[in-house]
N, C-alpha and C positions, 0 to 999 in steps of 0.2 A: 504494500500499499504506501502509493507517493504522500508527501505530506507535503500542503499546500501551505504558507505562513512561517512564523519562525518560533514553532515548536513540534517536535515531532507527533504524526499518530499517534493515539492509544493502539495497542495492542490487548487483546483478551485473551489471558492466561487461564484457564482450566483445572493450573494445578492444584492438588488437593491440601495447598496447604493455607489456612485460616488468618492469611495474615490482610488489612487494609490499609495498612502503614499510611500513605499521600492520598487516598482515596479522594478526600474532599477540593485537596489542591490540581489535582486528575480532574479532576470533572470543572473544574474555572480553570485551566491552562487550553483545554479542549472546546469549552465554549468559546471561549478569548479566540481559540484558533478557527471554527468554523463559524462563529458570525462575521471573520473578518475584523475583528477592531483590532488585531495586532500591525493587521497591514494598513487600518487607517493610521492607527497610531504610530507606528514606525512613516508613516505620509506625515503627518504633521508637524512630527519630531526631526527631521532631515536637514531641516534649518543651522540646527545646534550639533548637528554630528561632524565632527572633527575628517576633512579629511582621509587621514587613512587609519581611520579608528575599526579596530573589528566591531564591536561589539555595537547594533544600533539600538537609539535612546529610546524607541520604543516598545521594545522584550526588554529593555532596564524597568523600564516604568511596571510595565506588566509583570514582571519580576516582583517587583517591591509590593506589588497588589496581592502576588500572592501568597507571598509571605506574611503579610498584611493577614491575609485572610485566615491564615492558618497558626494565625496566634504571635506572628512576629512584633518585634515591639522595636524594634533595632536594624540600622545594616547590617551588622553578623548574621544578623539571624536569617538573610538569602542564603546561611553554610546548611541550611536544611534541603530547601532546593539544588543547590547547587553538589551534592552529595548525590543526585540522581537523576543525571545528563541524557539519559535513557530516557525521563520521562519527562524532562520541561528544557532540554538542550544543555547547550554552552550558556550560564549562564558570570556576569562579568565579576569581578573582584572586587570586594570592599572599597579600594581604593579606587577603583573606574566610576561607582555608584555614588561616590562620594562625589568626584570632581562634575559627573554628568549635574547631579545637584547644586553642586555649584552655579556651573554658569545658565542649568535652565534657574536659580532664584536669583539671576541677575538682570532677569528681564519676567517678573512671574506673571505680569496682568497677559503679555500674549501669548506665554506658555500654557495658562490657563483655557485661554482661547481658543489656540492649539485644542488641546486633548479634546476640549469640550463642544468644538467641529467635528472631530475623530468620533467622537461617541455620536452624535446626532447623525451624521453619514451613515454611521454605521446601522443603528435603528433606521431608517427613512429607507435608505438601501434594501433592507426584508430581503433579500434576494438566498437568503440563508434559512428562512422558513420553508423554504420548498424544498428545500431538499433533507432539512430533520424529520427524521423518522417522529411520527404520530401516536399520543398514545392511544389506548382504542376499550373502548369498553360498552363490552357488550351487554352491561343490563342500568337505568340510569343510577347517580350514584344520590340524585336528590330526589324524591317521590312526595 
């Protein structure tokens, strides 16, 4: 299965190991990938990307969001998702993230507007809804 976007595709393993580890984080990363929010953030934050940089600002921001969602509260908590490159792809070092935050912090109003536009574009585009599996219920949930 090919990956489109900044996160690898999730592979389901039916092994008999009862482990869920980072299931919530993986679900969030997959949602970001499927909706295209990663690509929109990448495009929106491209003006702040250094010419020879290895890490994409949009990916760094989404990695931070995932880290916060699973209970992180500081940059070093990115280590939780950095430890799983097969699930989350390459995650920038704390120093790289800190440098990006410093650069973005120099023009917060423009950055916030760019992120808001990326989110809005993702919601309005909505083409991901057509490819997302639907929950099918055979009986009404509310009577």
